[in-house]
LOBA-16572 format. One record per residue (C-alpha): residue number from 0; x, y negated, z negated; residue in one letter. Coordinates in nm, 3 decimals, always signed. Layout:
<sites>
<site NUM,<X,Y,Z>,'a'>
...
</sites>
This chain:
<sites>
<site 0,<-8.715,+3.852,-8.283>,'m'>
<site 1,<-8.991,+3.841,-8.495>,'t'>
<site 2,<-9.021,+3.811,-8.849>,'f'>
<site 3,<-9.275,+3.955,-9.092>,'s'>
<site 4,<-9.608,+3.745,-9.093>,'r'>
<site 5,<-9.817,+3.985,-9.363>,'n'>
<site 6,<-9.730,+3.773,-9.690>,'a'>
<site 7,<-9.981,+3.539,-9.807>,'r'>
<site 8,<-9.937,+3.244,-10.048>,'i'>
<site 9,<-10.279,+3.361,-10.364>,'s'>
<site 10,<-10.442,+3.044,-10.534>,'g'>
<site 11,<-10.519,+2.741,-10.454>,'l'>
<site 12,<-10.209,+2.476,-10.472>,'v'>
<site 13,<-10.175,+2.096,-10.406>,'l'>
<site 14,<-9.948,+1.912,-10.150>,'c'>
<site 15,<-9.862,+1.628,-10.357>,'g'>
<site 16,<-9.562,+1.841,-10.573>,'a'>
<site 17,<-9.344,+1.729,-10.253>,'l'>
<site 18,<-9.528,+1.487,-10.143>,'a'>
<site 19,<-9.591,+1.610,-9.824>,'l'>
<site 20,<-9.884,+1.534,-9.698>,'s'>
<site 21,<-9.870,+1.747,-9.394>,'a'>
<site 22,<-9.918,+2.065,-9.578>,'c'>
<site 23,<-10.107,+2.318,-9.352>,'g'>
<site 24,<-9.996,+2.214,-9.016>,'t'>
<site 25,<-10.108,+2.449,-8.705>,'d'>
<site 26,<-9.688,+2.515,-8.625>,'e'>
<site 27,<-9.720,+2.498,-8.243>,'q'>
<site 28,<-9.726,+2.154,-8.293>,'k'>
<site 29,<-9.424,+1.939,-8.312>,'p'>
<site 30,<-9.214,+1.957,-8.574>,'f'>
<site 31,<-9.256,+1.629,-8.643>,'n'>
<site 32,<-9.577,+1.568,-8.595>,'a'>
<site 33,<-9.684,+1.511,-8.948>,'s'>
<site 34,<-9.460,+1.337,-9.197>,'p'>
<site 35,<-9.541,+1.362,-9.500>,'a'>
<site 36,<-9.444,+1.115,-9.781>,'g'>
<site 37,<-9.096,+0.864,-9.755>,'d'>
<site 38,<-8.907,+1.194,-9.670>,'s'>
<site 39,<-9.035,+1.301,-9.374>,'g'>
<site 40,<-9.041,+1.636,-9.451>,'i'>
<site 41,<-9.325,+1.803,-9.289>,'a'>
<site 42,<-9.460,+2.116,-9.368>,'c'>
<site 43,<-9.433,+2.454,-9.183>,'a'>
<site 44,<-9.677,+2.809,-9.160>,'k'>
<site 45,<-9.545,+3.182,-9.097>,'g'>
<site 46,<-9.323,+3.321,-9.278>,'s'>
<site 47,<-8.928,+3.393,-9.284>,'i'>
<site 48,<-8.652,+3.590,-9.406>,'t'>
<site 49,<-8.304,+3.456,-9.487>,'a'>
<site 50,<-8.053,+3.702,-9.730>,'a'>
<site 51,<-7.761,+3.626,-9.825>,'g'>
<site 52,<-7.544,+3.464,-10.178>,'s'>
<site 53,<-7.626,+3.546,-10.469>,'s'>
<site 54,<-7.440,+3.224,-10.623>,'a'>
<site 55,<-7.729,+3.051,-10.534>,'q'>
<site 56,<-7.988,+3.291,-10.603>,'k'>
<site 57,<-8.176,+3.051,-10.810>,'n'>
<site 58,<-8.140,+2.718,-10.679>,'a'>
<site 59,<-8.375,+2.932,-10.353>,'m'>
<site 60,<-8.603,+3.050,-10.626>,'d'>
<site 61,<-8.679,+2.660,-10.757>,'e'>
<site 62,<-8.623,+2.523,-10.381>,'w'>
<site 63,<-8.861,+2.810,-10.279>,'v'>
<site 64,<-9.150,+2.787,-10.557>,'r'>
<site 65,<-9.139,+2.393,-10.525>,'a'>
<site 66,<-9.176,+2.423,-10.126>,'y'>
<site 67,<-9.479,+2.727,-10.133>,'q'>
<site 68,<-9.649,+2.515,-10.374>,'d'>
<site 69,<-9.661,+2.235,-10.163>,'a'>
<site 70,<-9.744,+2.402,-9.842>,'c'>
<site 71,<-9.995,+2.687,-9.821>,'p'>
<site 72,<-9.958,+2.873,-9.545>,'g'>
<site 73,<-9.598,+2.909,-9.598>,'a'>
<site 74,<-9.345,+3.193,-9.717>,'t'>
<site 75,<-9.021,+3.195,-9.761>,'v'>
<site 76,<-8.861,+3.532,-9.858>,'n'>
<site 77,<-8.480,+3.488,-10.004>,'y'>
<site 78,<-8.342,+3.822,-10.057>,'q'>
<site 79,<-8.029,+3.775,-10.293>,'p'>
<site 80,<-7.759,+4.025,-10.144>,'v'>
<site 81,<-7.434,+3.862,-10.133>,'g'>
<site 82,<-7.260,+3.618,-9.882>,'s'>
<site 83,<-7.100,+3.923,-9.680>,'g'>
<site 84,<-7.454,+4.161,-9.684>,'a'>
<site 85,<-7.631,+3.825,-9.569>,'g'>
<site 86,<-7.382,+3.731,-9.274>,'v'>
<site 87,<-7.421,+4.043,-9.148>,'q'>
<site 88,<-7.755,+4.058,-9.158>,'q'>
<site 89,<-7.737,+3.732,-8.985>,'f'>
<site 90,<-7.521,+3.850,-8.748>,'t'>
<site 91,<-7.778,+4.107,-8.672>,'a'>
<site 92,<-8.098,+3.905,-8.653>,'g'>
<site 93,<-8.290,+4.049,-8.884>,'s'>
<site 94,<-8.237,+3.693,-9.102>,'v'>
<site 95,<-8.370,+3.382,-9.029>,'a'>
<site 96,<-8.089,+3.249,-9.191>,'f'>
<site 97,<-7.794,+3.373,-9.446>,'a'>
<site 98,<-7.663,+3.219,-9.705>,'g'>
<site 99,<-7.294,+3.261,-9.812>,'s'>
<site 100,<-7.023,+3.088,-10.054>,'d'>
<site 101,<-6.756,+3.013,-9.829>,'s'>
<site 102,<-6.793,+2.912,-9.460>,'a'>
<site 103,<-6.790,+3.173,-9.147>,'l'>
<site 104,<-6.476,+3.338,-9.101>,'k'>
<site 105,<-6.292,+3.280,-8.724>,'p'>
<site 106,<-6.354,+3.654,-8.719>,'e'>
<site 107,<-6.717,+3.623,-8.819>,'e'>
<site 108,<-6.825,+3.362,-8.585>,'t'>
<site 109,<-6.821,+3.496,-8.233>,'a'>
<site 110,<-7.096,+3.756,-8.368>,'g'>
<site 111,<-7.316,+3.471,-8.591>,'a'>
<site 112,<-7.260,+3.271,-8.173>,'d'>
<site 113,<-7.419,+3.568,-8.031>,'a'>
<site 114,<-7.680,+3.653,-8.231>,'r'>
<site 115,<-7.777,+3.250,-8.153>,'c'>
<site 116,<-7.758,+3.346,-7.773>,'a'>
<site 117,<-7.807,+3.001,-7.696>,'t'>
<site 118,<-7.598,+2.815,-7.885>,'g'>
<site 119,<-7.340,+2.826,-8.192>,'k'>
<site 120,<-7.399,+2.983,-8.601>,'a'>
<site 121,<-7.366,+2.656,-8.777>,'i'>
<site 122,<-7.255,+2.611,-9.201>,'d'>
<site 123,<-7.470,+2.442,-9.341>,'l'>
<site 124,<-7.308,+2.257,-9.743>,'p'>
<site 125,<-7.682,+2.321,-9.940>,'m'>
<site 126,<-7.539,+2.387,-10.294>,'v'>
<site 127,<-7.302,+2.267,-10.485>,'t'>
<site 128,<-7.217,+2.582,-10.758>,'g'>
<site 129,<-6.954,+2.537,-11.028>,'p'>
<site 130,<-6.778,+2.845,-11.159>,'v'>
<site 131,<-6.773,+2.908,-11.440>,'a'>
<site 132,<-6.489,+3.136,-11.647>,'i'>
<site 133,<-6.794,+3.263,-11.817>,'a'>
<site 134,<-6.686,+3.466,-12.157>,'y'>
<site 135,<-6.841,+3.672,-12.452>,'n'>
<site 136,<-6.571,+3.633,-12.758>,'l'>
<site 137,<-6.755,+3.631,-13.063>,'q'>
<site 138,<-6.658,+3.318,-13.320>,'g'>
<site 139,<-6.449,+3.140,-13.068>,'v'>
<site 140,<-6.593,+2.830,-12.896>,'d'>
<site 141,<-6.470,+2.569,-12.624>,'g'>
<site 142,<-6.211,+2.794,-12.548>,'l'>
<site 143,<-5.974,+2.684,-12.277>,'v'>
<site 144,<-5.745,+2.837,-11.992>,'l'>
<site 145,<-5.532,+2.659,-11.700>,'d'>
<site 146,<-5.525,+2.900,-11.355>,'a'>
<site 147,<-5.221,+3.067,-11.447>,'a'>
<site 148,<-5.347,+3.177,-11.730>,'t'>
<site 149,<-5.677,+3.281,-11.494>,'i'>
<site 150,<-5.483,+3.507,-11.283>,'a'>
<site 151,<-5.313,+3.651,-11.516>,'k'>
<site 152,<-5.641,+3.745,-11.679>,'v'>
<site 153,<-5.805,+3.875,-11.409>,'f'>
<site 154,<-5.458,+4.051,-11.252>,'s'>
<site 155,<-5.387,+4.183,-11.540>,'g'>
<site 156,<-5.151,+4.063,-11.689>,'k'>
<site 157,<-5.303,+3.854,-12.026>,'v'>
<site 158,<-5.425,+4.222,-12.183>,'k'>
<site 159,<-5.542,+4.073,-12.523>,'t'>
<site 160,<-5.672,+3.771,-12.655>,'w'>
<site 161,<-5.381,+3.669,-12.900>,'d'>
<site 162,<-5.186,+3.654,-12.586>,'d'>
<site 163,<-4.969,+3.401,-12.669>,'p'>
<site 164,<-5.006,+3.244,-12.302>,'a'>
<site 165,<-5.374,+3.139,-12.421>,'i'>
<site 166,<-5.309,+3.070,-12.787>,'t'>
<site 167,<-5.074,+2.824,-12.617>,'a'>
<site 168,<-5.374,+2.657,-12.496>,'l'>
<site 169,<-5.613,+2.716,-12.826>,'n'>
<site 170,<-5.393,+2.542,-13.099>,'p'>
<site 171,<-5.621,+2.610,-13.410>,'g'>
<site 172,<-5.859,+2.887,-13.255>,'a'>
<site 173,<-5.959,+3.280,-13.382>,'k'>
<site 174,<-5.834,+3.451,-13.144>,'l'>
<site 175,<-5.848,+3.859,-13.197>,'p'>
<site 176,<-5.582,+4.132,-13.058>,'s'>
<site 177,<-5.892,+4.307,-12.888>,'a'>
<site 178,<-5.809,+4.360,-12.516>,'a'>
<site 179,<-5.947,+4.172,-12.255>,'i'>
<site 180,<-6.248,+4.350,-12.090>,'q'>
<site 181,<-6.185,+4.136,-11.746>,'a'>
<site 182,<-6.509,+4.176,-11.477>,'f'>
<site 183,<-6.491,+4.113,-11.140>,'h'>
<site 184,<-6.758,+4.167,-10.792>,'r'>
<site 185,<-6.788,+4.454,-10.689>,'s'>
<site 186,<-6.932,+4.380,-10.373>,'d'>
<site 187,<-6.801,+4.108,-10.150>,'e'>
<site 188,<-6.876,+3.806,-10.253>,'s'>
<site 189,<-6.842,+3.458,-10.149>,'g'>
<site 190,<-6.759,+3.396,-10.521>,'t'>
<site 191,<-6.483,+3.564,-10.530>,'t'>
<site 192,<-6.339,+3.408,-10.227>,'d'>
<site 193,<-6.350,+3.074,-10.387>,'n'>
<site 194,<-6.214,+3.162,-10.755>,'v'>
<site 195,<-5.930,+3.336,-10.524>,'q'>
<site 196,<-5.841,+3.021,-10.317>,'k'>
<site 197,<-5.913,+2.864,-10.629>,'y'>
<site 198,<-5.628,+3.091,-10.784>,'l'>
<site 199,<-5.394,+3.080,-10.495>,'a'>
<site 200,<-5.418,+2.749,-10.446>,'a'>
<site 201,<-5.363,+2.615,-10.844>,'a'>
<site 202,<-5.080,+2.868,-10.947>,'a'>
<site 203,<-4.994,+3.043,-10.673>,'p'>
<site 204,<-4.696,+3.217,-10.848>,'s'>
<site 205,<-4.872,+3.411,-11.103>,'a'>
<site 206,<-5.202,+3.500,-10.842>,'w'>
<site 207,<-5.020,+3.701,-10.519>,'t'>
<site 208,<-5.297,+3.908,-10.397>,'y'>
<site 209,<-5.379,+3.604,-10.175>,'g'>
<site 210,<-5.828,+3.501,-10.092>,'a'>
<site 211,<-6.095,+3.642,-9.954>,'g'>
<site 212,<-6.445,+3.805,-10.037>,'k'>
<site 213,<-6.358,+4.090,-10.108>,'k'>
<site 214,<-6.139,+4.051,-10.511>,'f'>
<site 215,<-5.822,+4.216,-10.448>,'a'>
<site 216,<-5.568,+4.277,-10.804>,'a'>
<site 217,<-5.581,+4.594,-10.891>,'p'>
<site 218,<-5.777,+4.637,-11.210>,'g'>
<site 219,<-6.011,+4.506,-11.421>,'g'>
<site 220,<-6.360,+4.626,-11.435>,'q'>
<site 221,<-6.609,+4.592,-11.129>,'s'>
<site 222,<-6.996,+4.503,-11.104>,'a'>
<site 223,<-7.253,+4.431,-10.816>,'a'>
<site 224,<-7.381,+4.096,-10.767>,'k'>
<site 225,<-7.378,+3.798,-11.012>,'s'>
<site 226,<-7.647,+3.965,-11.188>,'d'>
<site 227,<-7.447,+4.275,-11.185>,'g'>
<site 228,<-7.152,+4.142,-11.358>,'v'>
<site 229,<-7.347,+3.829,-11.599>,'t'>
<site 230,<-7.485,+4.150,-11.793>,'s'>
<site 231,<-7.197,+4.342,-11.825>,'a'>
<site 232,<-7.071,+4.026,-11.985>,'v'>
<site 233,<-7.278,+3.970,-12.174>,'k'>
<site 234,<-7.292,+4.331,-12.249>,'s'>
<site 235,<-6.995,+4.402,-12.358>,'t'>
<site 236,<-6.774,+4.214,-12.633>,'p'>
<site 237,<-6.440,+4.092,-12.529>,'n'>
<site 238,<-6.529,+4.084,-12.194>,'a'>
<site 239,<-6.489,+3.827,-11.906>,'i'>
<site 240,<-6.620,+3.713,-11.652>,'t'>
<site 241,<-6.665,+3.467,-11.350>,'y'>
<site 242,<-7.008,+3.344,-11.252>,'v'>
<site 243,<-7.186,+3.066,-11.005>,'e'>
<site 244,<-7.257,+2.853,-11.398>,'q'>
<site 245,<-7.681,+2.896,-11.396>,'s'>
<site 246,<-7.559,+3.272,-11.481>,'f'>
<site 247,<-7.426,+3.202,-11.736>,'a'>
<site 248,<-7.607,+2.986,-11.904>,'e'>
<site 249,<-7.926,+3.159,-11.849>,'n'>
<site 250,<-7.691,+3.418,-12.058>,'a'>
<site 251,<-7.566,+3.205,-12.332>,'s'>
<site 252,<-7.258,+3.268,-12.283>,'l'>
<site 253,<-6.926,+3.052,-12.364>,'g'>
<site 254,<-6.761,+2.897,-12.035>,'v'>
<site 255,<-6.383,+2.822,-12.043>,'v'>
<site 256,<-6.268,+2.455,-12.023>,'k'>
<site 257,<-6.026,+2.432,-11.761>,'i'>
<site 258,<-5.679,+2.272,-11.790>,'a'>
<site 259,<-5.551,+2.126,-11.485>,'t'>
<site 260,<-5.271,+1.863,-11.543>,'g'>
<site 261,<-5.517,+1.570,-11.636>,'a'>
<site 262,<-5.518,+1.429,-11.902>,'s'>
<site 263,<-5.754,+1.671,-12.121>,'a'>
<site 264,<-5.907,+2.037,-12.028>,'p'>
<site 265,<-6.189,+1.952,-11.813>,'v'>
<site 266,<-6.508,+2.141,-11.932>,'e'>
<site 267,<-6.819,+2.232,-11.640>,'l'>
<site 268,<-7.062,+2.010,-11.615>,'t'>
<site 269,<-7.264,+1.946,-11.297>,'t'>
<site 270,<-7.126,+1.588,-11.320>,'d'>
<site 271,<-6.717,+1.737,-11.318>,'s'>
<site 272,<-6.858,+1.920,-11.046>,'a'>
<site 273,<-6.941,+1.650,-10.840>,'a'>
<site 274,<-6.629,+1.465,-10.877>,'t'>
<site 275,<-6.423,+1.794,-10.757>,'a'>
<site 276,<-6.700,+1.804,-10.449>,'v'>
<site 277,<-6.644,+1.382,-10.377>,'q'>
<site 278,<-6.307,+1.466,-10.215>,'s'>
<site 279,<-6.404,+1.773,-10.058>,'a'>
<site 280,<-6.311,+1.711,-9.611>,'q'>
<site 281,<-6.544,+1.818,-9.329>,'v'>
<site 282,<-6.318,+2.022,-9.116>,'v'>
<site 283,<-6.608,+2.167,-8.898>,'g'>
<site 284,<-6.658,+1.990,-8.590>,'t'>
<site 285,<-7.057,+1.855,-8.441>,'g'>
<site 286,<-7.322,+2.001,-8.641>,'s'>
<site 287,<-7.050,+2.240,-8.844>,'d'>
<site 288,<-7.078,+2.080,-9.174>,'l'>
<site 289,<-6.754,+2.297,-9.375>,'s'>
<site 290,<-6.530,+2.176,-9.598>,'l'>
<site 291,<-6.203,+2.196,-9.702>,'k'>
<site 292,<-6.213,+2.195,-10.096>,'l'>
<site 293,<-5.884,+2.069,-10.309>,'d'>
<site 294,<-5.891,+2.408,-10.538>,'y'>
<site 295,<-5.558,+2.220,-10.680>,'a'>
<site 296,<-5.690,+1.903,-10.787>,'t'>
<site 297,<-5.580,+1.702,-11.137>,'k'>
<site 298,<-5.850,+1.412,-11.066>,'n'>
<site 299,<-5.952,+1.337,-11.413>,'e'>
<site 300,<-6.274,+1.442,-11.514>,'g'>
<site 301,<-6.264,+1.676,-11.226>,'a'>
<site 302,<-6.331,+2.106,-11.296>,'y'>
<site 303,<-6.182,+2.223,-11.000>,'p'>
<site 304,<-6.337,+2.583,-10.973>,'l'>
<site 305,<-6.627,+2.491,-10.766>,'v'>
<site 306,<-6.788,+2.720,-10.470>,'l'>
<site 307,<-7.049,+2.549,-10.237>,'v'>
<site 308,<-7.322,+2.787,-10.082>,'t'>
<site 309,<-7.389,+2.752,-9.709>,'y'>
<site 310,<-7.696,+2.798,-9.505>,'e'>
<site 311,<-7.562,+2.971,-9.140>,'i'>
<site 312,<-7.814,+2.883,-8.867>,'v'>
<site 313,<-7.897,+2.873,-8.525>,'c'>
<site 314,<-7.756,+2.481,-8.420>,'a'>
<site 315,<-7.940,+2.625,-8.151>,'k'>
<site 316,<-8.152,+2.967,-8.023>,'g'>
<site 317,<-8.351,+3.030,-8.381>,'t'>
<site 318,<-8.601,+3.183,-8.219>,'p'>
<site 319,<-8.903,+2.952,-8.181>,'a'>
<site 320,<-9.188,+3.167,-8.383>,'d'>
<site 321,<-8.911,+3.050,-8.680>,'a'>
<site 322,<-8.787,+2.809,-8.639>,'l'>
<site 323,<-9.079,+2.535,-8.768>,'p'>
<site 324,<-9.078,+2.630,-9.050>,'l'>
<site 325,<-8.697,+2.720,-9.105>,'v'>
<site 326,<-8.647,+2.312,-9.041>,'k'>
<site 327,<-8.908,+2.222,-9.286>,'s'>
<site 328,<-8.757,+2.372,-9.572>,'f'>
<site 329,<-8.342,+2.357,-9.473>,'l'>
<site 330,<-8.513,+1.935,-9.480>,'t'>
<site 331,<-8.656,+1.992,-9.741>,'y'>
<site 332,<-8.328,+2.138,-9.975>,'t'>
<site 333,<-8.126,+1.821,-9.823>,'a'>
<site 334,<-8.324,+1.588,-9.952>,'s'>
<site 335,<-8.284,+1.391,-10.214>,'e'>
<site 336,<-8.563,+1.527,-10.336>,'d'>
<site 337,<-8.485,+1.887,-10.263>,'g'>
<site 338,<-8.131,+1.845,-10.408>,'q'>
<site 339,<-8.251,+1.732,-10.698>,'k'>
<site 340,<-8.414,+1.959,-10.824>,'v'>
<site 341,<-8.123,+2.176,-10.893>,'l'>
<site 342,<-7.958,+1.958,-11.191>,'e'>
<site 343,<-8.184,+2.124,-11.394>,'d'>
<site 344,<-8.098,+2.484,-11.286>,'a'>
<site 345,<-7.725,+2.454,-11.351>,'g'>
<site 346,<-7.643,+2.314,-11.026>,'y'>
<site 347,<-7.429,+1.990,-10.903>,'a'>
<site 348,<-7.639,+1.770,-10.621>,'p'>
<site 349,<-7.463,+1.726,-10.302>,'l'>
<site 350,<-7.274,+1.412,-10.286>,'p'>
<site 351,<-7.499,+1.152,-10.066>,'s'>
<site 352,<-7.232,+1.073,-9.808>,'s'>
<site 353,<-7.260,+1.467,-9.701>,'i'>
<site 354,<-7.596,+1.524,-9.804>,'r'>
<site 355,<-7.685,+1.261,-9.518>,'k'>
<site 356,<-7.485,+1.453,-9.272>,'k'>
<site 357,<-7.638,+1.794,-9.384>,'v'>
<site 358,<-7.983,+1.628,-9.323>,'a'>
<site 359,<-7.891,+1.486,-8.985>,'a'>
<site 360,<-7.733,+1.867,-8.834>,'a'>
<site 361,<-8.072,+1.978,-8.985>,'v'>
<site 362,<-8.276,+1.739,-8.783>,'e'>
<site 363,<-8.095,+1.892,-8.440>,'t'>
<site 364,<-8.233,+2.238,-8.444>,'l'>
<site 365,<-8.340,+2.368,-8.239>,'a'>
</sites>
């Protein structure tokens, strides 16, 4: 399998952006031949394509920009086609790695492993993406909802903004009698999977539709990818959706505070999302680092509706012409500097304990 090498980077750029003094290294040299700065990251040359999660698009945009500025001769093309499509493209061997907002499902593992030929496909958590319940409701700030009410809104059981379930959580708010316009993802999405897992765990009596990448409840309206649902809510009064935090912030949408059973409703911040992820358990084996999140957490200051986006990659078996750049780029994204970039982009950095495990796993890619 080969990857396109036709893209070129224009203009002069300095390697100092990431303290990567090894820029321009011949990709045929050993990967760690020219470490740069304290991070130990070395630039690689060539071009790779990756695809998948649209929820991590803004993170990837930041990472790719920084990496390519620091590493002339390297091109990383990330296509935000959605988690389901990304996994399919990875399995077909048409991309170097895939982004997915949920770890590989048992039914996906065999095909992904077969693509790797000499190894197995592994899940590397890379992006902590808090999921916003984002809304467009004129004159209403700081809306509070709980899991049961969110479940009923997206399943069509709560139909108007002044429904008693919503007014009870928002005393004093001027809620209109307008019909709720609920939007969900039309494509298979890891974001949808995480939202449905959250609702099933935190409100099992209200959400009886299970989980999975395909939205399972009846009714509602749909749009494709994170950009699609964001645009739909932005242009539709009285609308609501679920979307990764950075998309909601960029569109200046309202973001729901979630009543979890803690002493106060939890506002979505990078800190509150990181607090939730800190208690995640690694359930993968070996270099696979798939996580189990506690969606029903009632811990103080823990925002429960988070997703962790994984980069799905071959532990062994990435084509030789792509491996140096895959390894170099993922080494950067898993570094302290790479994770710090996410804070200003609407994401939460990985907890240090998890980040170090990811960095160690990337180092073993072959």
